mmCIF file of the N, C-alpha and C atoms, coordinates in Angstrom:
data_MODEL
# 
_entry.id   MODEL 
# 
loop_
_atom_site.group_PDB 
_atom_site.id 
_atom_site.type_symbol 
_atom_site.label_atom_id 
_atom_site.label_alt_id 
_atom_site.label_comp_id 
_atom_site.label_asym_id 
_atom_site.label_entity_id 
_atom_site.label_seq_id 
_atom_site.pdbx_PDB_ins_code 
_atom_site.Cartn_x 
_atom_site.Cartn_y 
_atom_site.Cartn_z 
_atom_site.occupancy 
_atom_site.B_iso_or_equiv 
_atom_site.pdbx_formal_charge 
_atom_site.auth_seq_id 
_atom_site.auth_comp_id 
_atom_site.auth_asym_id 
_atom_site.auth_atom_id 
_atom_site.pdbx_PDB_model_num 
ATOM 1   N N  . MET A 1 1  ? 89.196 -56.227 35.833 1.00 0.00 ? 1  MET A N  1 
ATOM 2   C CA . MET A 1 1  ? 89.071 -54.781 35.806 1.00 0.00 ? 1  MET A CA 1 
ATOM 3   C C  . MET A 1 1  ? 89.212 -54.234 34.389 1.00 0.00 ? 1  MET A C  1 
ATOM 4   N N  . GLY A 1 2  ? 90.036 -54.854 33.563 1.00 0.00 ? 2  GLY A N  1 
ATOM 5   C CA . GLY A 1 2  ? 90.246 -54.387 32.198 1.00 0.00 ? 2  GLY A CA 1 
ATOM 6   C C  . GLY A 1 2  ? 88.994 -54.459 31.350 1.00 0.00 ? 2  GLY A C  1 
ATOM 7   N N  . VAL A 1 3  ? 88.212 -55.513 31.537 1.00 0.00 ? 3  VAL A N  1 
ATOM 8   C CA . VAL A 1 3  ? 86.980 -55.676 30.769 1.00 0.00 ? 3  VAL A CA 1 
ATOM 9   C C  . VAL A 1 3  ? 85.969 -54.601 31.163 1.00 0.00 ? 3  VAL A C  1 
ATOM 10  N N  . VAL A 1 4  ? 85.902 -54.286 32.439 1.00 0.00 ? 4  VAL A N  1 
ATOM 11  C CA . VAL A 1 4  ? 84.972 -53.259 32.917 1.00 0.00 ? 4  VAL A CA 1 
ATOM 12  C C  . VAL A 1 4  ? 85.339 -51.901 32.334 1.00 0.00 ? 4  VAL A C  1 
ATOM 13  N N  . LEU A 1 5  ? 86.614 -51.533 32.392 1.00 0.00 ? 5  LEU A N  1 
ATOM 14  C CA . LEU A 1 5  ? 87.055 -50.259 31.825 1.00 0.00 ? 5  LEU A CA 1 
ATOM 15  C C  . LEU A 1 5  ? 86.836 -50.195 30.327 1.00 0.00 ? 5  LEU A C  1 
ATOM 16  N N  . ALA A 1 6  ? 87.103 -51.268 29.622 1.00 0.00 ? 6  ALA A N  1 
ATOM 17  C CA . ALA A 1 6  ? 86.891 -51.296 28.173 1.00 0.00 ? 6  ALA A CA 1 
ATOM 18  C C  . ALA A 1 6  ? 85.414 -51.089 27.845 1.00 0.00 ? 6  ALA A C  1 
ATOM 19  N N  . THR A 1 7  ? 84.547 -51.708 28.614 1.00 0.00 ? 7  THR A N  1 
ATOM 20  C CA . THR A 1 7  ? 83.115 -51.541 28.395 1.00 0.00 ? 7  THR A CA 1 
ATOM 21  C C  . THR A 1 7  ? 82.681 -50.103 28.649 1.00 0.00 ? 7  THR A C  1 
ATOM 22  N N  . ILE A 1 8  ? 83.188 -49.501 29.722 1.00 0.00 ? 8  ILE A N  1 
ATOM 23  C CA . ILE A 1 8  ? 82.853 -48.111 30.027 1.00 0.00 ? 8  ILE A CA 1 
ATOM 24  C C  . ILE A 1 8  ? 83.351 -47.185 28.919 1.00 0.00 ? 8  ILE A C  1 
ATOM 25  N N  . PHE A 1 9  ? 84.578 -47.381 28.461 1.00 0.00 ? 9  PHE A N  1 
ATOM 26  C CA . PHE A 1 9  ? 85.121 -46.553 27.383 1.00 0.00 ? 9  PHE A CA 1 
ATOM 27  C C  . PHE A 1 9  ? 84.300 -46.705 26.103 1.00 0.00 ? 9  PHE A C  1 
ATOM 28  N N  . ASN A 1 10 ? 83.830 -47.906 25.812 1.00 0.00 ? 10 ASN A N  1 
ATOM 29  C CA . ASN A 1 10 ? 83.013 -48.113 24.618 1.00 0.00 ? 10 ASN A CA 1 
ATOM 30  C C  . ASN A 1 10 ? 81.677 -47.393 24.726 1.00 0.00 ? 10 ASN A C  1 
ATOM 31  N N  . TRP A 1 11 ? 81.143 -47.249 25.922 1.00 0.00 ? 11 TRP A N  1 
ATOM 32  C CA . TRP A 1 11 ? 79.893 -46.511 26.112 1.00 0.00 ? 11 TRP A CA 1 
ATOM 33  C C  . TRP A 1 11 ? 80.107 -45.007 26.005 1.00 0.00 ? 11 TRP A C  1 
ATOM 34  N N  . LEU A 1 12 ? 81.272 -44.522 26.425 1.00 0.00 ? 12 LEU A N  1 
ATOM 35  C CA . LEU A 1 12 ? 81.528 -43.094 26.511 1.00 0.00 ? 12 LEU A CA 1 
ATOM 36  C C  . LEU A 1 12 ? 82.160 -42.493 25.257 1.00 0.00 ? 12 LEU A C  1 
ATOM 37  N N  . ALA A 1 13 ? 82.862 -43.274 24.482 1.00 0.00 ? 13 ALA A N  1 
ATOM 38  C CA . ALA A 1 13 ? 83.619 -42.701 23.375 1.00 0.00 ? 13 ALA A CA 1 
ATOM 39  C C  . ALA A 1 13 ? 83.507 -43.564 22.125 1.00 0.00 ? 13 ALA A C  1 
ATOM 40  N N  . TRP A 1 14 ? 83.695 -42.907 20.980 1.00 0.00 ? 14 TRP A N  1 
ATOM 41  C CA . TRP A 1 14 ? 83.734 -43.610 19.709 1.00 0.00 ? 14 TRP A CA 1 
ATOM 42  C C  . TRP A 1 14 ? 85.166 -44.021 19.418 1.00 0.00 ? 14 TRP A C  1 
ATOM 43  N N  . THR A 1 15 ? 85.293 -45.005 18.537 1.00 0.00 ? 15 THR A N  1 
ATOM 44  C CA . THR A 1 15 ? 86.623 -45.334 18.042 1.00 0.00 ? 15 THR A CA 1 
ATOM 45  C C  . THR A 1 15 ? 87.056 -44.224 17.084 1.00 0.00 ? 15 THR A C  1 
ATOM 46  N N  . CYS A 1 16 ? 88.343 -44.152 16.806 1.00 0.00 ? 16 CYS A N  1 
ATOM 47  C CA . CYS A 1 16 ? 88.844 -43.151 15.855 1.00 0.00 ? 16 CYS A CA 1 
ATOM 48  C C  . CYS A 1 16 ? 88.190 -43.327 14.493 1.00 0.00 ? 16 CYS A C  1 
ATOM 49  N N  . GLU A 1 17 ? 88.027 -44.566 14.080 1.00 0.00 ? 17 GLU A N  1 
ATOM 50  C CA . GLU A 1 17 ? 87.423 -44.838 12.780 1.00 0.00 ? 17 GLU A CA 1 
ATOM 51  C C  . GLU A 1 17 ? 85.990 -44.311 12.721 1.00 0.00 ? 17 GLU A C  1 
ATOM 52  N N  . PHE A 1 18 ? 85.200 -44.594 13.743 1.00 0.00 ? 18 PHE A N  1 
ATOM 53  C CA . PHE A 1 18 ? 83.806 -44.167 13.725 1.00 0.00 ? 18 PHE A CA 1 
ATOM 54  C C  . PHE A 1 18 ? 83.697 -42.645 13.805 1.00 0.00 ? 18 PHE A C  1 
ATOM 55  N N  . GLY A 1 19 ? 84.536 -42.011 14.617 1.00 0.00 ? 19 GLY A N  1 
ATOM 56  C CA . GLY A 1 19 ? 84.525 -40.557 14.698 1.00 0.00 ? 19 GLY A CA 1 
ATOM 57  C C  . GLY A 1 19 ? 84.929 -39.905 13.390 1.00 0.00 ? 19 GLY A C  1 
ATOM 58  N N  . SER A 1 20 ? 85.889 -40.496 12.705 1.00 0.00 ? 20 SER A N  1 
ATOM 59  C CA . SER A 1 20 ? 86.332 -39.925 11.432 1.00 0.00 ? 20 SER A CA 1 
ATOM 60  C C  . SER A 1 20 ? 85.270 -40.063 10.352 1.00 0.00 ? 20 SER A C  1 
ATOM 61  N N  . ARG A 1 21 ? 84.397 -41.035 10.472 1.00 0.00 ? 21 ARG A N  1 
ATOM 62  C CA . ARG A 1 21 ? 83.316 -41.170 9.490  1.00 0.00 ? 21 ARG A CA 1 
ATOM 63  C C  . ARG A 1 21 ? 82.409 -39.949 9.489  1.00 0.00 ? 21 ARG A C  1 
ATOM 64  N N  . SER A 1 22 ? 82.053 -39.472 10.670 1.00 0.00 ? 22 SER A N  1 
ATOM 65  C CA . SER A 1 22 ? 81.187 -38.293 10.762 1.00 0.00 ? 22 SER A CA 1 
ATOM 66  C C  . SER A 1 22 ? 81.898 -37.053 10.225 1.00 0.00 ? 22 SER A C  1 
ATOM 67  N N  . ILE A 1 23 ? 83.174 -36.908 10.541 1.00 0.00 ? 23 ILE A N  1 
ATOM 68  C CA . ILE A 1 23 ? 83.930 -35.762 10.034 1.00 0.00 ? 23 ILE A CA 1 
ATOM 69  C C  . ILE A 1 23 ? 84.039 -35.830 8.512  1.00 0.00 ? 23 ILE A C  1 
ATOM 70  N N  . PHE A 1 24 ? 84.346 -37.008 7.992  1.00 0.00 ? 24 PHE A N  1 
ATOM 71  C CA . PHE A 1 24 ? 84.456 -37.172 6.542  1.00 0.00 ? 24 PHE A CA 1 
ATOM 72  C C  . PHE A 1 24 ? 83.115 -36.903 5.870  1.00 0.00 ? 24 PHE A C  1 
ATOM 73  N N  . HIS A 1 25 ? 82.042 -37.410 6.458  1.00 0.00 ? 25 HIS A N  1 
ATOM 74  C CA . HIS A 1 25 ? 80.706 -37.191 5.900  1.00 0.00 ? 25 HIS A CA 1 
ATOM 75  C C  . HIS A 1 25 ? 80.389 -35.695 5.860  1.00 0.00 ? 25 HIS A C  1 
ATOM 76  N N  . ALA A 1 26 ? 80.681 -34.980 6.952  1.00 0.00 ? 26 ALA A N  1 
ATOM 77  C CA . ALA A 1 26 ? 80.396 -33.546 7.018  1.00 0.00 ? 26 ALA A CA 1 
ATOM 78  C C  . ALA A 1 26 ? 81.210 -32.775 5.981  1.00 0.00 ? 26 ALA A C  1 
ATOM 79  N N  . ALA A 1 27 ? 82.426 -33.241 5.702  1.00 0.00 ? 27 ALA A N  1 
ATOM 80  C CA . ALA A 1 27 ? 83.298 -32.537 4.758  1.00 0.00 ? 27 ALA A CA 1 
ATOM 81  C C  . ALA A 1 27 ? 82.947 -32.825 3.306  1.00 0.00 ? 27 ALA A C  1 
ATOM 82  N N  . THR A 1 28 ? 82.373 -33.977 3.031  1.00 0.00 ? 28 THR A N  1 
ATOM 83  C CA . THR A 1 28 ? 82.156 -34.365 1.629  1.00 0.00 ? 28 THR A CA 1 
ATOM 84  C C  . THR A 1 28 ? 80.710 -34.314 1.173  1.00 0.00 ? 28 THR A C  1 
ATOM 85  N N  . GLN A 1 29 ? 79.760 -34.236 2.093  1.00 0.00 ? 29 GLN A N  1 
ATOM 86  C CA . GLN A 1 29 ? 78.349 -34.219 1.709  1.00 0.00 ? 29 GLN A CA 1 
ATOM 87  C C  . GLN A 1 29 ? 77.794 -32.805 1.826  1.00 0.00 ? 29 GLN A C  1 
ATOM 88  N N  . PRO A 1 30 ? 76.800 -32.481 0.993  1.00 0.00 ? 30 PRO A N  1 
ATOM 89  C CA . PRO A 1 30 ? 76.219 -31.135 1.095  1.00 0.00 ? 30 PRO A CA 1 
ATOM 90  C C  . PRO A 1 30 ? 75.431 -30.974 2.403  1.00 0.00 ? 30 PRO A C  1 
ATOM 91  N N  . THR A 1 31 ? 75.860 -30.034 3.220  1.00 0.00 ? 31 THR A N  1 
ATOM 92  C CA . THR A 1 31 ? 75.176 -29.721 4.468  1.00 0.00 ? 31 THR A CA 1 
ATOM 93  C C  . THR A 1 31 ? 75.046 -28.208 4.575  1.00 0.00 ? 31 THR A C  1 
ATOM 94  N N  . ALA A 1 32 ? 74.156 -27.755 5.413  1.00 0.00 ? 32 ALA A N  1 
ATOM 95  C CA . ALA A 1 32 ? 73.990 -26.318 5.631  1.00 0.00 ? 32 ALA A CA 1 
ATOM 96  C C  . ALA A 1 32 ? 75.246 -25.760 6.295  1.00 0.00 ? 32 ALA A C  1 
ATOM 97  N N  . PRO A 1 33 ? 75.580 -24.508 6.016  1.00 0.00 ? 33 PRO A N  1 
ATOM 98  C CA . PRO A 1 33 ? 76.756 -23.918 6.662  1.00 0.00 ? 33 PRO A CA 1 
ATOM 99  C C  . PRO A 1 33 ? 76.617 -23.928 8.183  1.00 0.00 ? 33 PRO A C  1 
ATOM 100 N N  . GLY A 1 34 ? 77.622 -24.429 8.873  1.00 0.00 ? 34 GLY A N  1 
ATOM 101 C CA . GLY A 1 34 ? 77.607 -24.482 10.321 1.00 0.00 ? 34 GLY A CA 1 
ATOM 102 C C  . GLY A 1 34 ? 76.740 -25.587 10.889 1.00 0.00 ? 34 GLY A C  1 
ATOM 103 N N  . ALA A 1 35 ? 76.322 -26.520 10.062 1.00 0.00 ? 35 ALA A N  1 
ATOM 104 C CA . ALA A 1 35 ? 75.448 -27.596 10.533 1.00 0.00 ? 35 ALA A CA 1 
ATOM 105 C C  . ALA A 1 35 ? 76.201 -28.539 11.455 1.00 0.00 ? 35 ALA A C  1 
ATOM 106 N N  . PHE A 1 36 ? 75.480 -29.135 12.385 1.00 0.00 ? 36 PHE A N  1 
ATOM 107 C CA . PHE A 1 36 ? 76.039 -30.132 13.293 1.00 0.00 ? 36 PHE A CA 1 
ATOM 108 C C  . PHE A 1 36 ? 75.756 -31.503 12.709 1.00 0.00 ? 36 PHE A C  1 
ATOM 109 N N  . VAL A 1 37 ? 76.803 -32.306 12.538 1.00 0.00 ? 37 VAL A N  1 
ATOM 110 C CA . VAL A 1 37 ? 76.658 -33.644 11.963 1.00 0.00 ? 37 VAL A CA 1 
ATOM 111 C C  . VAL A 1 37 ? 77.012 -34.669 13.037 1.00 0.00 ? 37 VAL A C  1 
ATOM 112 N N  . SER A 1 38 ? 76.105 -35.615 13.245 1.00 0.00 ? 38 SER A N  1 
ATOM 113 C CA . SER A 1 38 ? 76.318 -36.680 14.209 1.00 0.00 ? 38 SER A CA 1 
ATOM 114 C C  . SER A 1 38 ? 75.802 -37.976 13.605 1.00 0.00 ? 38 SER A C  1 
ATOM 115 N N  . TYR A 1 39 ? 76.556 -39.047 13.781 1.00 0.00 ? 39 TYR A N  1 
ATOM 116 C CA . TYR A 1 39 ? 76.198 -40.346 13.198 1.00 0.00 ? 39 TYR A CA 1 
ATOM 117 C C  . TYR A 1 39 ? 75.956 -40.220 11.690 1.00 0.00 ? 39 TYR A C  1 
ATOM 118 N N  . CYS A 1 40 ? 76.763 -39.408 11.031 1.00 0.00 ? 40 CYS A N  1 
ATOM 119 C CA . CYS A 1 40 ? 76.707 -39.190 9.584  1.00 0.00 ? 40 CYS A CA 1 
ATOM 120 C C  . CYS A 1 40 ? 75.359 -38.628 9.127  1.00 0.00 ? 40 CYS A C  1 
ATOM 121 N N  . GLN A 1 41 ? 74.692 -37.898 9.999  1.00 0.00 ? 41 GLN A N  1 
ATOM 122 C CA . GLN A 1 41 ? 73.435 -37.241 9.649  1.00 0.00 ? 41 GLN A CA 1 
ATOM 123 C C  . GLN A 1 41 ? 73.466 -35.810 10.164 1.00 0.00 ? 41 GLN A C  1 
ATOM 124 N N  . GLU A 1 42 ? 72.885 -34.913 9.371  1.00 0.00 ? 42 GLU A N  1 
ATOM 125 C CA . GLU A 1 42 ? 72.790 -33.527 9.794  1.00 0.00 ? 42 GLU A CA 1 
ATOM 126 C C  . GLU A 1 42 ? 71.701 -33.414 10.864 1.00 0.00 ? 42 GLU A C  1 
ATOM 127 N N  . VAL A 1 43 ? 72.052 -32.825 11.993 1.00 0.00 ? 43 VAL A N  1 
ATOM 128 C CA . VAL A 1 43 ? 71.120 -32.684 13.109 1.00 0.00 ? 43 VAL A CA 1 
ATOM 129 C C  . VAL A 1 43 ? 70.556 -31.263 13.079 1.00 0.00 ? 43 VAL A C  1 
ATOM 130 N N  . PRO A 1 44 ? 69.235 -31.108 13.142 1.00 0.00 ? 44 PRO A N  1 
ATOM 131 C CA . PRO A 1 44 ? 68.678 -29.753 13.126 1.00 0.00 ? 44 PRO A CA 1 
ATOM 132 C C  . PRO A 1 44 ? 69.079 -28.978 14.381 1.00 0.00 ? 44 PRO A C  1 
ATOM 133 N N  . PRO A 1 45 ? 69.211 -27.654 14.269 1.00 0.00 ? 45 PRO A N  1 
ATOM 134 C CA . PRO A 1 45 ? 69.585 -26.862 15.438 1.00 0.00 ? 45 PRO A CA 1 
ATOM 135 C C  . PRO A 1 45 ? 68.471 -26.878 16.486 1.00 0.00 ? 45 PRO A C  1 
ATOM 136 N N  . SER A 1 46 ? 68.841 -26.611 17.723 1.00 0.00 ? 46 SER A N  1 
ATOM 137 C CA . SER A 1 46 ? 67.841 -26.595 18.785 1.00 0.00 ? 46 SER A CA 1 
ATOM 138 C C  . SER A 1 46 ? 66.922 -25.386 18.607 1.00 0.00 ? 46 SER A C  1 
ATOM 139 N N  . ILE A 1 47 ? 65.773 -25.452 19.229 1.00 0.00 ? 47 ILE A N  1 
ATOM 140 C CA . ILE A 1 47 ? 64.799 -24.372 19.131 1.00 0.00 ? 47 ILE A CA 1 
ATOM 141 C C  . ILE A 1 47 ? 65.368 -23.092 19.745 1.00 0.00 ? 47 ILE A C  1 
ATOM 142 N N  . HIS A 1 48 ? 66.171 -23.230 20.791 1.00 0.00 ? 48 HIS A N  1 
ATOM 143 C CA . HIS A 1 48 ? 66.759 -22.046 21.441 1.00 0.00 ? 48 HIS A CA 1 
ATOM 144 C C  . HIS A 1 48 ? 67.662 -21.277 20.482 1.00 0.00 ? 48 HIS A C  1 
ATOM 145 N N  . ILE A 1 49 ? 68.409 -21.970 19.664 1.00 0.00 ? 49 ILE A N  1 
ATOM 146 C CA . ILE A 1 49 ? 69.350 -21.313 18.754 1.00 0.00 ? 49 ILE A CA 1 
ATOM 147 C C  . ILE A 1 49 ? 68.625 -20.453 17.733 1.00 0.00 ? 49 ILE A C  1 
ATOM 148 N N  . VAL A 1 50 ? 67.497 -20.910 17.221 1.00 0.00 ? 50 VAL A N  1 
ATOM 149 C CA . VAL A 1 50 ? 66.793 -20.174 16.173 1.00 0.00 ? 50 VAL A CA 1 
ATOM 150 C C  . VAL A 1 50 ? 65.761 -19.192 16.729 1.00 0.00 ? 50 VAL A C  1 
ATOM 151 N N  . SER A 1 51 ? 65.549 -19.185 18.047 1.00 0.00 ? 51 SER A N  1 
ATOM 152 C CA . SER A 1 51 ? 64.589 -18.250 18.641 1.00 0.00 ? 51 SER A CA 1 
ATOM 153 C C  . SER A 1 51 ? 65.216 -16.863 18.745 1.00 0.00 ? 51 SER A C  1 
ATOM 154 N N  . ALA A 1 52 ? 64.375 -15.867 18.998 1.00 0.00 ? 52 ALA A N  1 
ATOM 155 C CA . ALA A 1 52 ? 64.865 -14.496 19.156 1.00 0.00 ? 52 ALA A CA 1 
ATOM 156 C C  . ALA A 1 52 ? 65.798 -14.400 20.357 1.00 0.00 ? 52 ALA A C  1 
ATOM 157 N N  . GLU A 1 53 ? 65.465 -15.098 21.439 1.00 0.00 ? 53 GLU A N  1 
ATOM 158 C CA . GLU A 1 53 ? 66.312 -15.104 22.636 1.00 0.00 ? 53 GLU A CA 1 
ATOM 159 C C  . GLU A 1 53 ? 67.683 -15.716 22.335 1.00 0.00 ? 53 GLU A C  1 
ATOM 160 N N  . GLY A 1 54 ? 67.700 -16.791 21.565 1.00 0.00 ? 54 GLY A N  1 
ATOM 161 C CA . GLY A 1 54 ? 68.953 -17.436 21.198 1.00 0.00 ? 54 GLY A CA 1 
ATOM 162 C C  . GLY A 1 54 ? 69.815 -16.565 20.310 1.00 0.00 ? 54 GLY A C  1 
ATOM 163 N N  . LYS A 1 55 ? 69.180 -15.882 19.351 1.00 0.00 ? 55 LYS A N  1 
ATOM 164 C CA . LYS A 1 55 ? 69.935 -14.987 18.472 1.00 0.00 ? 55 LYS A CA 1 
ATOM 165 C C  . LYS A 1 55 ? 70.522 -13.819 19.262 1.00 0.00 ? 55 LYS A C  1 
ATOM 166 N N  . ALA A 1 56 ? 69.768 -13.318 20.251 1.00 0.00 ? 56 ALA A N  1 
ATOM 167 C CA . ALA A 1 56 ? 70.287 -12.234 21.090 1.00 0.00 ? 56 ALA A CA 1 
ATOM 168 C C  . ALA A 1 56 ? 71.476 -12.721 21.917 1.00 0.00 ? 56 ALA A C  1 
ATOM 169 N N  . ALA A 1 57 ? 71.388 -13.945 22.430 1.00 0.00 ? 57 ALA A N  1 
ATOM 170 C CA . ALA A 1 57 ? 72.499 -14.506 23.203 1.00 0.00 ? 57 ALA A CA 1 
ATOM 171 C C  . ALA A 1 57 ? 73.736 -14.684 22.328 1.00 0.00 ? 57 ALA A C  1 
ATOM 172 N N  . GLN A 1 58 ? 73.547 -15.122 21.076 1.00 0.00 ? 58 GLN A N  1 
ATOM 173 C CA . GLN A 1 58 ? 74.676 -15.277 20.163 1.00 0.00 ? 58 GLN A CA 1 
ATOM 174 C C  . GLN A 1 58 ? 75.336 -13.934 19.882 1.00 0.00 ? 58 GLN A C  1 
ATOM 175 N N  . LYS A 1 59 ? 74.512 -12.926 19.654 1.00 0.00 ? 59 LYS A N  1 
ATOM 176 C CA . LYS A 1 59 ? 75.053 -11.592 19.369 1.00 0.00 ? 59 LYS A CA 1 
ATOM 177 C C  . LYS A 1 59 ? 75.827 -11.059 20.570 1.00 0.00 ? 59 LYS A C  1 
ATOM 178 N N  . LYS A 1 60 ? 75.260 -11.219 21.766 1.00 0.00 ? 60 LYS A N  1 
ATOM 179 C CA . LYS A 1 60 ? 75.928 -10.758 22.985 1.00 0.00 ? 60 LYS A CA 1 
ATOM 180 C C  . LYS A 1 60 ? 77.252 -11.491 23.183 1.00 0.00 ? 60 LYS A C  1 
ATOM 181 N N  . PHE A 1 61 ? 77.251 -12.799 22.979 1.00 0.00 ? 61 PHE A N  1 
ATOM 182 C CA . PHE A 1 61 ? 78.472 -13.591 23.115 1.00 0.00 ? 61 PHE A CA 1 
ATOM 183 C C  . PHE A 1 61 ? 79.538 -13.116 22.126 1.00 0.00 ? 61 PHE A C  1 
ATOM 184 N N  . TRP A 1 62 ? 79.134 -12.874 20.869 1.00 0.00 ? 62 TRP A N  1 
ATOM 185 C CA . TRP A 1 62 ? 80.080 -12.426 19.855 1.00 0.00 ? 62 TRP A CA 1 
ATOM 186 C C  . TRP A 1 62 ? 80.681 -11.076 20.232 1.00 0.00 ? 62 TRP A C  1 
ATOM 187 N N  . GLU A 1 63 ? 79.839 -10.145 20.642 1.00 0.00 ? 63 GLU A N  1 
ATOM 188 C CA . GLU A 1 63 ? 80.335 -8.805  20.990 1.00 0.00 ? 63 GLU A CA 1 
ATOM 189 C C  . GLU A 1 63 ? 81.282 -8.855  22.184 1.00 0.00 ? 63 GLU A C  1 
ATOM 190 N N  . GLU A 1 64 ? 80.955 -9.675  23.193 1.00 0.00 ? 64 GLU A N  1 
ATOM 191 C CA . GLU A 1 64 ? 81.840 -9.801  24.343 1.00 0.00 ? 64 GLU A CA 1 
ATOM 192 C C  . GLU A 1 64 ? 83.168 -10.459 23.960 1.00 0.00 ? 64 GLU A C  1 
ATOM 193 N N  . SER A 1 65 ? 83.100 -11.431 23.055 1.00 0.00 ? 65 SER A N  1 
ATOM 194 C CA . SER A 1 65 ? 84.327 -12.097 22.600 1.00 0.00 ? 65 SER A CA 1 
ATOM 195 C C  . SER A 1 65 ? 85.222 -11.128 21.845 1.00 0.00 ? 65 SER A C  1 
ATOM 196 N N  . VAL A 1 66 ? 84.622 -10.312 20.979 1.00 0.00 ? 66 VAL A N  1 
ATOM 197 C CA . VAL A 1 66 ? 85.404 -9.340  20.209 1.00 0.00 ? 66 VAL A CA 1 
ATOM 198 C C  . VAL A 1 66 ? 86.076 -8.349  21.149 1.00 0.00 ? 66 VAL A C  1 
ATOM 199 N N  . GLU A 1 67 ? 85.346 -7.852  22.134 1.00 0.00 ? 67 GLU A N  1 
ATOM 200 C CA . GLU A 1 67 ? 85.939 -6.910  23.084 1.00 0.00 ? 67 GLU A CA 1 
ATOM 201 C C  . GLU A 1 67 ? 87.082 -7.550  23.856 1.00 0.00 ? 67 GLU A C  1 
ATOM 202 N N  . LEU A 1 68 ? 86.909 -8.794  24.256 1.00 0.00 ? 68 LEU A N  1 
ATOM 203 C CA . LEU A 1 68 ? 87.965 -9.509  24.970 1.00 0.00 ? 68 LEU A CA 1 
ATOM 204 C C  . LEU A 1 68 ? 89.211 -9.633  24.101 1.00 0.00 ? 68 LEU A C  1 
ATOM 205 N N  . TRP A 1 69 ? 89.038 -10.029 22.851 1.00 0.00 ? 69 TRP A N  1 
ATOM 206 C CA . TRP A 1 69 ? 90.190 -10.216 21.970 1.00 0.00 ? 69 TRP A CA 1 
ATOM 207 C C  . TRP A 1 69 ? 90.859 -8.891  21.602 1.00 0.00 ? 69 TRP A C  1 
ATOM 208 N N  . LYS A 1 70 ? 90.067 -7.849  21.488 1.00 0.00 ? 70 LYS A N  1 
ATOM 209 C CA . LYS A 1 70 ? 90.674 -6.539  21.214 1.00 0.00 ? 70 LYS A CA 1 
ATOM 210 C C  . LYS A 1 70 ? 91.608 -6.123  22.344 1.00 0.00 ? 70 LYS A C  1 
ATOM 211 N N  . GLY A 1 71 ? 91.240 -6.461  23.581 1.00 0.00 ? 71 GLY A N  1 
ATOM 212 C CA . GLY A 1 71 ? 92.095 -6.123  24.712 1.00 0.00 ? 71 GLY A CA 1 
ATOM 213 C C  . GLY A 1 71 ? 93.331 -7.008  24.809 1.00 0.00 ? 71 GLY A C  1 
ATOM 214 N N  . LEU A 1 72 ? 93.225 -8.257  24.359 1.00 0.00 ? 72 LEU A N  1 
ATOM 215 C CA . LEU A 1 72 ? 94.343 -9.188  24.472 1.00 0.00 ? 72 LEU A CA 1 
ATOM 216 C C  . LEU A 1 72 ? 95.306 -9.122  23.298 1.00 0.00 ? 72 LEU A C  1 
ATOM 217 N N  . ALA A 1 73 ? 94.790 -8.861  22.112 1.00 0.00 ? 73 ALA A N  1 
ATOM 218 C CA . ALA A 1 73 ? 95.628 -8.862  20.910 1.00 0.00 ? 73 ALA A CA 1 
ATOM 219 C C  . ALA A 1 73 ? 95.312 -7.596  20.107 1.00 0.00 ? 73 ALA A C  1 
ATOM 220 N N  . PRO A 1 74 ? 96.162 -6.588  20.186 1.00 0.00 ? 74 PRO A N  1 
ATOM 221 C CA . PRO A 1 74 ? 95.892 -5.325  19.502 1.00 0.00 ? 74 PRO A CA 1 
ATOM 222 C C  . PRO A 1 74 ? 95.670 -5.457  17.993 1.00 0.00 ? 74 PRO A C  1 
ATOM 223 N N  . GLY A 1 75 ? 96.267 -6.427  17.340 1.00 0.00 ? 75 GLY A N  1 
ATOM 224 C CA . GLY A 1 75 ? 96.098 -6.609  15.900 1.00 0.00 ? 75 GLY A CA 1 
ATOM 225 C C  . GLY A 1 75 ? 94.712 -7.051  15.509 1.00 0.00 ? 75 GLY A C  1 
ATOM 226 N N  . VAL A 1 76 ? 93.927 -7.506  16.446 1.00 0.00 ? 76 VAL A N  1 
ATOM 227 C CA . VAL A 1 76 ? 92.566 -7.974  16.148 1.00 0.00 ? 76 VAL A CA 1 
ATOM 228 C C  . VAL A 1 76 ? 91.664 -6.808  15.768 1.00 0.00 ? 76 VAL A C  1 
ATOM 229 N N  . LYS A 1 77 ? 91.962 -5.616  16.276 1.00 0.00 ? 77 LYS A N  1 
ATOM 230 C CA . LYS A 1 77 ? 91.113 -4.448  15.983 1.00 0.00 ? 77 LYS A CA 1 
ATOM 231 C C  . LYS A 1 77 ? 90.967 -4.228  14.491 1.00 0.00 ? 77 LYS A C  1 
ATOM 232 N N  . GLU A 1 78 ? 92.048 -4.368  13.745 1.00 0.00 ? 78 GLU A N  1 
ATOM 233 C CA . GLU A 1 78 ? 92.009 -4.122  12.310 1.00 0.00 ? 78 GLU A CA 1 
ATOM 234 C C  . GLU A 1 78 ? 91.261 -5.229  11.570 1.00 0.00 ? 78 GLU A C  1 
ATOM 235 N N  . VAL A 1 79 ? 91.370 -6.454  12.054 1.00 0.00 ? 79 VAL A N  1 
ATOM 236 C CA . VAL A 1 79 ? 90.772 -7.588  11.368 1.00 0.00 ? 79 VAL A CA 1 
ATOM 237 C C  . VAL A 1 79 ? 89.258 -7.598  11.543 1.00 0.00 ? 79 VAL A C  1 
ATOM 238 N N  . ILE A 1 80 ? 88.778 -7.341  12.749 1.00 0.00 ? 80 ILE A N  1 
ATOM 239 C CA . ILE A 1 80 ? 87.355 -7.446  13.048 1.00 0.00 ? 80 ILE A CA 1 
ATOM 240 C C  . ILE A 1 80 ? 86.602 -6.177  12.723 1.00 0.00 ? 80 ILE A C  1 
ATOM 241 N N  . ALA A 1 81 ? 87.254 -5.038  12.827 1.00 0.00 ? 81 ALA A N  1 
ATOM 242 C CA . ALA A 1 81 ? 86.568 -3.763  12.601 1.00 0.00 ? 81 ALA A CA 1 
ATOM 243 C C  . ALA A 1 81 ? 86.049 -3.715  11.211 1.00 0.00 ? 81 ALA A C  1 
# 
């Protein structure tokens, strides 16, 4: 049973060392702001993110998040306004 679980974990997750390589690469190599880095390579954003529909969804999400935080933490009003 141990060999089966180890094999499944190897398929589902990276080792700490391999995961840290991507983080280190993203921190030390020139990448676009907010870029997604996987396997030590910058991955282009999806078409939905750069489309007009995606930008509208991002704006709506941001506005709803700000309203939520304003209600939960009164000090946020001064920071975000």
